[in-house]
C-alpha positions in Angstrom: -0.2 -0.2 0.0 1.5 3.5 -0.9 0.5 6.3 1.6 0.7 9.9 1.2 0.8 12.4 4.6 -0.3 16.0 3.7 1.1 18.7 5.9 3.3 21.7 6.8 6.8 21.8 7.5 6.1 23.7 10.8 4.0 20.6 11.9 6.8 18.1 11.6 6.2 16.8 15.0 3.0 15.4 13.8 3.7 14.2 10.3 7.0 12.6 11.3 5.2 10.0 14.0 2.9 9.1 11.1 5.8 8.6 8.5 7.6 6.5 11.1 4.6 4.1 11.4 3.7 3.9 8.0 5.6 1.7 5.4 6.0 3.0 1.7 5.3 6.5 2.6 5.5 9.7 1.1 5.2 13.4 2.8 4.3 16.5 0.9 4.7 19.6 2.7 4.9 22.2 -0.2 4.2 22.3 -3.8 0.8 20.5 -3.5 -0.1 21.2 -7.2 2.7 19.0 -8.2 1.6 15.9 -6.4 1.6 13.0 -9.1 0.5 9.7 -7.4 -1.7 7.9 -7.2 -1.7 6.8 -3.8 -3.7 4.1 -1.9 -4.3 6.4 1.4 -4.0 9.9 2.6 -3.4 11.1 5.7 -3.7 15.2 6.6 -2.2 16.3 9.6 -3.2 20.2 8.9 -6.9 20.8 8.8 -6.5 23.4 5.9 -5.3 20.8 3.4 -8.3 18.5 3.8 -9.8 19.8 0.4 -6.8 19.0 -1.5 -7.1 15.4 0.5 -10.6 15.1 -0.9 -9.7 16.3 -4.4 -6.8 13.6 -4.8 -8.9 11.1 -3.4 -12.0 11.7 -5.9 -9.1 11.9 -8.7 -7.7 8.3 -7.6 -11.0 6.8 -6.7 -10.8 6.7 -2.8 -13.8 6.9 -0.7 -12.4 8.2 2.9 -13.2 11.6 2.8 -15.9 13.5 0.4 -15.4 17.1 -0.7 -18.3 18.0 1.5 -16.8 16.3 4.7 -13.6 18.3 3.9 -15.2 21.5 3.5 -17.2 21.1 6.9 -14.1 19.7 8.6 -12.0 22.3 7.8 -14.1 25.5 8.8 -15.2 26.0 12.3 -18.2 27.7 11.4 -19.3 25.2 9.1 -18.4 22.5 11.7 -20.6 24.2 14.5 -23.7 24.3 11.9 -23.3 20.9 10.8 -23.4 19.7 14.6 -26.6 21.4 14.6 -27.8 19.5 11.7 -27.2 16.2 13.4 -28.6 17.1 16.6 -25.8 18.3 18.8 -26.6 22.1 18.8 -26.9 21.9 22.8 -22.9 21.0 23.1 -22.0 24.2 20.6 -21.3 27.5 22.1 -23.0 30.6 20.3 -20.7 32.1 17.6 -21.3 34.4 14.6 -19.1 35.5 11.7 -19.6 39.4 12.6 -19.7 41.8 9.6 -21.4 44.5 11.5 -21.4 45.9 15.3 -25.1 44.9 15.8 -24.1 41.1 15.2 -22.3 41.4 18.5 -25.5 42.3 20.5 -25.1 38.8 22.1 -22.2 39.8 23.9 -23.3 43.0 25.3 -22.6 41.6 28.9 -20.8 38.3 28.2 -17.4 37.5 27.1 -16.3 36.1 23.8 -13.1 35.0 22.0 -12.4 35.8 18.3 -11.2 32.9 16.4 -10.0 32.2 12.5 -12.4 29.9 11.1 -9.6 28.3 9.2 -6.5 27.1 10.9 -5.5 26.2 14.5 -4.6 27.8 17.6 -0.9 27.4 17.2 -0.7 30.3 15.0 -1.0 33.5 17.0 -1.0 37.1 16.1 -3.4 39.8 15.2 -6.9 38.9 16.9 -6.2 35.4 16.7 -7.6 33.6 19.8 -7.8 37.0 21.7 -10.8 37.4 24.1 -13.0 40.2 24.9 -15.2 40.7 28.3 -18.0 42.2 26.1 -19.0 43.8 22.7 -18.2 47.4 24.1 -14.6 46.6 25.0 -14.1 45.0 21.9 -15.1 47.9 19.7 -12.9 50.3 21.8 -10.1 47.9 21.2 -10.3 47.8 17.5 -10.9 51.3 17.3 -11.4 52.7 13.6 -10.0 49.5 12.2 -11.7 48.0 8.9 -12.4 44.9 10.9 -16.1 44.6 9.8 -15.2 45.4 6.1 -12.6 43.0 5.9 -14.7 40.1 7.7 -17.0 40.5 4.7 -15.0 39.1 2.2 -12.4 37.5 4.4 -8.8 37.4 3.2 -6.6 34.9 1.3 -4.6 33.3 4.2 -1.1 32.2 3.0 -0.4 30.3 6.2 -3.3 27.8 5.4 -2.9 27.0 2.0 -4.4 30.2 0.7 -7.9 29.4 2.3 -10.5 32.4 2.4 -10.6 32.9 5.8 -12.8 35.1 8.3 -13.0 35.8 12.2 -15.8 34.2 14.2 -16.8 35.6 17.7 -17.4 32.6 19.9 -19.1 32.4 23.5 -16.1 32.3 25.9 -16.2 29.0 28.2 -15.2 29.4 31.5 -11.4 28.8 32.7 -12.6 27.3 35.8 -14.4 24.4 33.9 -13.2 20.7 34.2 -11.5 20.0 30.8 -11.5 16.7 29.1 -10.3 16.1 25.4 -10.5 12.7 23.6 -8.3 11.3 20.7 -10.0 9.2 18.3 -9.2 7.0 15.3 -11.8 5.8 12.7 -10.3 2.8 10.6 -10.7 1.5 7.1 -14.1 -0.3 7.9 -15.8 2.9 9.7 -14.9 1.3 13.2 -14.6 4.0 15.6 -12.0 3.4 18.5 -11.1 6.1 21.5 -7.3 5.8 21.8 -6.5 8.7 24.3 -7.9 10.8 27.0 -6.3 14.1 28.3 -7.5 16.3 31.0 -6.7 19.9 30.8 -6.4 23.4 32.6 -6.4 26.8 30.9 -5.3 30.2 32.4 -6.3 33.6 32.4 -4.0 36.6 31.4 -4.9 40.3 30.9 -2.8 41.4 27.8 -3.7 45.1 27.9 -7.0 47.7 29.0 -9.2 45.5 26.9 -8.0 42.2 25.7 -7.2 39.1 27.5 -6.1 35.5 26.7 -7.1 32.1 27.7 -4.3 29.4 26.8 -3.9 25.7 27.9 -1.4 25.5 30.5 -1.6 21.7 30.9 -2.5 18.5 29.7 -2.6 15.1 31.4 -3.4 11.7 30.1 -5.5 9.4 32.1 -6.9 5.9 31.6 -10.5 5.6 30.0 -12.0 4.0 33.1 -10.8 7.2 35.1 -12.9 9.7 32.5 -16.2 10.9 34.0 -19.1 8.5 32.4 -21.0 11.2 31.3 -18.3 13.0 29.3 -17.3 9.5 27.7 -20.9 8.9 26.6 -21.3 12.6 25.0 -17.7 12.1 23.1 -18.9 8.7 21.6 -22.4 9.9 20.6 -20.4 12.9 18.7 -17.8 11.0 17.0 -20.6 8.2 15.8 -22.8 11.0 14.6 -20.0 12.9 13.1 -18.3 9.7 11.2 -21.8 8.0 10.4 -23.3 11.6 8.9 -19.8 12.3 6.9 -19.1 8.8 6.1 -15.3 9.2 7.2 -12.4 6.5 7.2 -8.9 6.2 8.1 -8.7 9.3 10.2 -7.3 10.6 13.6 -9.1 13.3 15.7 -7.7 15.5 18.5 -10.5 16.8 20.4 -13.1 18.3 20.7 -12.4 19.8 24.2 -15.6 19.2 26.4 -15.9 21.8 29.3 -17.9 21.0 32.0 -19.2 23.2 34.8 -22.1 23.6 36.9 -24.9 21.3 35.0 -23.3 22.6 31.7 -21.3 20.9 29.1 -20.0 22.4 25.8 -17.4 21.5 23.6 -14.9 23.2 21.2 -12.1 22.6 18.7 -12.8 19.4 17.0 -9.5 18.7 15.1 -9.7 16.3 12.4 -6.2 15.3 12.4 -3.4 13.5 14.8 -2.8 15.6 18.0 0.2 16.7 19.8 -1.1 14.2 22.7 -1.0 11.3 20.8 2.1 12.2 19.2 4.0 12.7 22.6 2.4 9.3 24.1 3.7 7.6 20.8 7.3 9.1 21.3 7.5 8.1 25.0 6.3 4.6 24.1 9.1 4.5 21.4 6.8 5.0 18.5 5.1 1.7 19.0 1.4 3.0 19.7 0.5 4.5 16.4 1.5 1.5 14.1 -0.8 -0.6 16.5 -3.6 1.7 16.0 -3.2 1.7 12.3 -3.1 -2.1 12.4 -6.0 -2.3 14.6 -4.2 -4.2 17.2 -4.9 -3.8 20.9 -2.4 -1.3 22.7 -1.7 -0.3 26.4 0.2 2.6 27.7 2.6 1.6 30.2 3.1 5.3 30.8 0.9 8.5 31.2 2.0 12.0 30.3 2.1 15.2 31.4 2.5 18.4 29.3 2.5 21.7 31.3 4.3 24.9 31.2 7.5 25.8 33.5 6.3 28.3 36.2 9.5 30.6 35.9 10.4 33.5 37.8 9.7 36.6 36.0 12.6 38.7 35.0 15.4 39.4 32.6 17.8 36.4 31.9 21.6 36.8 32.7 22.8 33.5 32.4 21.6 29.8 31.7 23.3 27.0 33.0 24.0 23.8 31.1 20.4 22.1 30.9 21.6 18.7 29.4 20.7 17.2 32.6 17.0 18.1 32.0 16.9 17.3 28.2 14.3 14.7 28.6 11.7 16.8 30.1 12.1 19.9 27.9 9.4 19.8 24.7 11.3 19.9 21.5 9.4 22.9 20.1 10.4 25.2 23.2 12.1 28.3 22.4 15.5 28.2 23.7 16.4 30.0 27.0 19.2 32.4 26.5 20.7 35.7 28.1 19.0 38.7 27.3 15.7 37.0 26.9 13.0 38.5 29.0 10.5 36.1 31.1 7.5 38.2 31.8 4.3 37.7 34.1 2.3 35.1 32.6 5.2 33.6 31.1 3.1 30.6 29.7 0.5 32.8 27.9 1.4 36.0 26.6 5.1 35.6 25.5 6.4 33.3 22.4 9.3 32.5 24.6 7.6 29.9 26.7 9.0 26.6 28.2 6.8 23.3 28.2 7.9 20.2 30.1 6.8 16.8 29.5 6.7 14.6 32.5 6.1 10.8 32.2 4.6 8.4 35.2 2.3 5.8 36.0 -0.3 8.2 38.1 -1.2 12.1 38.6 0.4 11.8 41.8 3.8 10.8 40.8 3.9 13.2 37.6 3.0 16.2 39.6 5.7 15.6 42.1 8.3 15.0 39.3 6.9 18.3 37.8 7.8 20.2 40.8 11.2 18.8 41.1 12.2 19.2 37.4 10.8 22.8 37.4 12.8 23.7 40.5 15.8 22.5 38.9 15.2 24.3 35.8 14.7 27.5 37.9 18.1 26.8 39.6 19.8 27.0 36.1 18.5 30.4 35.4 20.3 33.5 37.0 18.7 37.3 36.3 19.8 40.6 36.2 
């Protein structure tokens, strides 16, 4: 079987783990119009490339992803609308693509977040994933900009295969909620399997007078039996309806994230691709997990993982001692800590100079203890002006 992986160079961590799992595999990260083929199976690790996968599948007679399904799965607004069609509207936060101020009246007294409808949260900048306490503060923040005019037509986004992008305003979910994120895989026969569960936390950071951020600061994996029963049932129901209605095959899913607070449950951000949590879990198990998932073989995680932002003291770095003894805990995509770098307040949120740790263990208690030890050792390696 000849396999094709579609992705971007910046997403190497995601496509590389798939590449290791597949035999007879080509990876294409640019010049997508020069793909010759044919291929027997396509895996896409960036949502904005799903329409390309659908086009190629149609050309080569494959039936894993239709053009309709690709359009829905790669557009947050269309995905939300589709969830309403298949009976899941009660799980979807209110959202709108605003082209005039009146469309934000729902948020006169409530917070919302601005998201691009195409692309993932890993691309910061501009208004991407910025939150506001209400409509008034948003309007004061954008001032006399052409936000609404530009949002009517959208813009060609070079970061995401030149797809036409727009901003959506979505109900802000509470940071104090309990957050559970599932990972699923649907195989060539349409059989659905949960392959990983993680629990997350998000933190709040005020950027300026009007803007703030809520970003993940940790994700910890758990055995399926430790996940709340109602969340597991909601996730299974969501994926059964989604996969059945769109006739999906041979596809990984990361998320959606289920937010649970008081008597409420809402979900956001279903990513139709392999996610960082599964990639990291595969890495710590010597790249043996994803092959077993693809081969429909049983698997068992001997280790759990804890991805968490380092809690570093704010200040300007004077010197960083050798960190080689901590190499196994430092996430490879971290920015390098070096003299002159400023570690601001809310280091884990508003600064690109962030440092994440990956901790392994058998249970939550052990991983929390290890994190504290490693974080202290990292902090001891940094001196400040």
